[in-house]
C-alpha positions in Angstrom: -19.4 18.2 3.4 -16.1 19.6 1.7 -16.3 22.5 -0.4 -14.3 23.8 -2.9 -12.9 27.3 -1.3 -11.7 25.4 1.9 -9.5 23.0 -0.3 -8.5 26.0 -1.8 -7.3 27.4 1.4 -5.3 24.3 2.1 -1.8 23.9 2.1 -0.4 21.0 -0.1 3.3 19.8 0.2 3.8 19.6 -3.8 7.2 17.5 -5.1 8.4 19.3 -8.4 11.7 17.6 -9.7 12.9 16.3 -6.4 12.6 19.6 -4.6 8.9 19.2 -2.0 7.5 23.2 -1.7 4.4 23.4 0.5 2.2 25.6 -1.2 -1.4 26.6 -2.1 -3.4 26.6 -4.9 -3.9 29.7 -7.4 -7.3 28.2 -9.3 -9.1 24.8 -7.9 -11.5 23.2 -10.2 -13.8 19.7 -10.7 -13.9 17.3 -13.2 -16.2 15.0 -13.0 -16.6 12.9 -16.5 -20.7 12.1 -17.0 -21.4 8.8 -14.7 -18.3 7.9 -13.2 -16.4 9.6 -10.7 -14.3 12.6 -10.4 -11.6 14.8 -9.3 -10.8 17.7 -7.7 -7.7 19.5 -9.8 -5.2 22.5 -8.5 -2.9 24.7 -10.5 0.4 25.6 -8.4 3.2 28.1 -9.1 6.2 27.0 -7.6 9.1 29.9 -6.8 10.8 29.2 -9.9 8.0 30.3 -11.8 6.6 27.2 -12.9 3.6 26.2 -12.9 1.5 22.2 -12.0 -1.4 20.6 -11.9 -2.3 18.1 -9.3 -5.4 15.6 -7.9 -6.2 17.0 -4.2 -9.4 14.8 -3.9 -11.5 12.8 -5.4 -15.2 13.1 -6.1 -17.8 10.4 -6.1 -21.1 9.8 -8.5 -22.9 12.3 -6.6 -20.4 15.3 -6.8 -19.6 15.4 -3.4 -16.1 15.8 -2.6 -14.3 13.0 -0.3 -10.6 14.4 0.7 
């Protein structure tokens, strides 16, 4: 089973305004509305200083992370 800590250590390719960056997230958290499938959101700080959000994984009804 995948944990949030594992997703926080992984590097992701982020595309912002036509530029691509390979970054590690500064924060990762799970969003799961009651009774529905959820997702894992991550914050990334770009070299320009901007902060962007991106969905990095999905969550099933039981709360298990699916990559």
